[in-house]
C-alpha positions as CSV (number, residue, x, y, z in Angstrom):
1,X,28.9,42.4,-27.2
2,X,30.2,40.0,-24.6
3,X,28.1,37.0,-23.9
4,X,26.6,36.9,-20.4
5,X,25.8,33.9,-18.2
6,X,22.2,32.7,-18.6
7,X,21.6,34.9,-21.6
8,X,21.4,34.0,-25.3
9,X,24.6,34.2,-27.3
10,X,24.9,37.3,-29.5
11,X,24.7,36.6,-33.2
12,X,28.2,35.7,-34.7
13,X,29.5,33.7,-37.5
14,X,32.9,31.9,-37.7
15,X,34.4,29.4,-40.1
16,X,35.8,26.1,-38.9
17,X,37.6,23.1,-40.4
18,X,35.6,20.7,-42.5
19,X,33.7,23.6,-44.1
20,X,31.6,24.1,-40.9
21,X,30.1,27.5,-40.2
22,X,29.6,28.3,-36.5
23,X,26.6,30.4,-35.6
24,X,24.5,30.1,-32.4
25,X,21.5,29.0,-34.5
26,X,23.5,26.4,-36.5
27,X,23.7,24.1,-33.4
28,X,20.2,24.8,-32.0
29,X,19.1,21.7,-30.2
30,X,22.6,20.7,-29.2
31,X,24.8,21.9,-26.3
32,X,28.1,23.5,-27.6
33,X,31.4,23.3,-25.8
34,X,33.5,26.2,-27.1
35,X,37.0,26.0,-25.9
36,X,39.6,28.7,-26.6
37,X,43.3,27.8,-26.6
38,X,46.5,29.8,-27.4
39,X,48.1,28.0,-30.3
40,X,48.1,24.8,-32.4
41,X,50.9,22.3,-31.8
42,X,52.1,23.7,-28.4
43,X,52.4,21.3,-25.4
44,X,49.4,22.5,-23.3
45,X,47.1,23.0,-26.3
46,X,48.0,19.6,-27.7
47,X,47.3,17.9,-24.3
48,X,44.0,19.7,-24.0
49,X,42.9,18.8,-27.5
50,X,43.8,15.2,-26.9
51,X,41.7,15.1,-23.7
52,X,38.7,16.5,-25.6
53,X,39.4,13.9,-28.3
54,X,39.6,11.1,-25.8
55,X,36.3,12.1,-24.2
56,X,34.6,13.1,-27.4
57,X,32.2,10.1,-27.5
58,X,31.0,11.0,-24.0
59,X,30.3,14.6,-25.1
60,X,28.4,13.4,-28.1
61,X,26.4,10.9,-25.9
62,X,25.5,13.8,-23.6
63,X,24.3,15.8,-26.6
64,X,27.1,18.2,-27.0
65,X,29.3,19.4,-29.9
66,X,32.9,20.3,-29.1
67,X,34.6,23.2,-31.0
68,X,38.1,24.4,-30.5
69,X,39.0,28.1,-31.2
70,X,42.3,29.8,-31.7
71,X,43.8,32.5,-33.8
72,X,45.6,30.0,-36.0
73,X,44.6,29.9,-39.7
74,X,42.7,27.1,-41.4
75,X,45.8,25.3,-42.8
76,X,47.3,25.2,-39.3
77,X,44.1,23.9,-37.9
78,X,43.7,21.2,-40.6
79,X,47.2,19.9,-39.9
80,X,46.7,20.0,-36.1
81,X,43.4,18.2,-36.4
82,X,44.9,15.6,-38.7
83,X,48.0,15.0,-36.6
84,X,46.0,14.4,-33.4
85,X,43.1,12.7,-35.2
86,X,40.6,15.1,-33.6
87,X,36.9,14.1,-34.2
88,X,35.7,17.7,-33.7
89,X,36.1,20.9,-35.7
90,X,38.5,23.9,-35.0
91,X,37.4,27.5,-35.6
92,X,40.0,29.7,-37.3
93,X,39.5,33.0,-35.5
94,X,42.3,34.9,-37.4
95,X,40.5,38.2,-37.0
96,X,39.9,37.6,-33.3
97,X,36.2,38.3,-33.5
98,X,35.2,35.4,-31.3
99,X,38.2,35.9,-29.0
100,X,37.3,39.6,-28.4
101,X,33.5,38.8,-28.1
102,X,34.2,36.3,-25.3
103,X,36.9,38.5,-23.8
104,X,39.7,35.9,-23.9
105,X,42.5,38.1,-25.4
106,X,44.7,39.0,-22.5
107,X,48.1,40.6,-22.0
108,X,50.6,37.9,-21.0
109,X,54.3,37.9,-20.2
110,X,56.3,35.5,-22.3
111,X,60.0,35.3,-22.0
112,X,60.0,38.7,-20.2
113,X,58.0,40.4,-23.0
114,X,54.4,41.6,-22.9
115,X,52.4,39.9,-25.6
116,X,48.7,39.6,-26.4
117,X,47.6,36.0,-26.2
118,X,44.5,33.9,-25.7
119,X,43.7,33.0,-22.1
120,X,42.7,29.3,-22.0
121,X,38.9,29.4,-21.5
122,X,35.9,27.2,-22.1
123,X,32.2,28.1,-22.5
124,X,29.2,25.9,-22.4
125,X,26.2,26.9,-24.4
126,X,22.9,25.0,-24.0
127,X,20.6,23.6,-26.7
128,X,18.7,26.9,-26.8
129,X,21.8,29.0,-27.4
130,X,22.1,30.3,-23.8
131,X,25.5,30.6,-22.2
132,X,25.4,28.3,-19.1
133,X,28.9,28.0,-17.8
134,X,32.3,29.6,-18.3
135,X,35.7,28.6,-17.1
136,X,38.5,31.2,-17.5
137,X,42.2,31.0,-17.1
138,X,42.1,27.3,-16.7
139,X,44.7,24.6,-16.1
140,X,44.5,21.7,-18.5
141,X,44.7,18.9,-15.9
142,X,41.2,17.8,-15.0
143,X,39.4,20.5,-16.9
144,X,37.8,18.3,-19.6
145,X,36.3,16.1,-16.9
146,X,34.8,19.2,-15.2
147,X,33.3,20.3,-18.5
148,X,31.9,16.9,-19.2
149,X,30.3,16.8,-15.8
150,X,28.6,20.2,-16.5
151,X,27.4,18.9,-19.9
152,X,25.9,15.8,-18.3
153,X,24.2,18.0,-15.6
154,X,22.7,20.2,-18.4
155,X,21.3,17.1,-20.1
156,X,19.7,15.9,-16.9
157,X,18.2,19.4,-16.3
158,X,16.7,19.4,-19.8
159,X,15.2,15.9,-19.4
């Protein structure tokens, strides 16, 4: 079931680095920024991860948890996280459960061939587990600032 804006997230479970288990109820009381990216250690994904890293303290201060999601396995995620010194966890969605649930698996053309890939997308879930914002098919430049602004607005709204 695809999550809908302003509706609670369907029940799902996914494993992340650091032994963290993601479920909508596990982060009750905190906003969650769930960002989907195509692949560890690729230029755009590295830039995006570093931007989330560089703004991480601001996300935490605004009451949000950041989680990255891709189809890479846990070993790849651990290495990516370590290399970039990421202060947040990465979900290994090797079976594409979260990717399909959020509808981010798209047909893309790479080097003239049709391939299935992840469309760079971000979702903001509020402290009650309700999907508040979604950004699909995004460009990396300026995106993290936009998400942070939405998280801060959410915090003001809740206050």
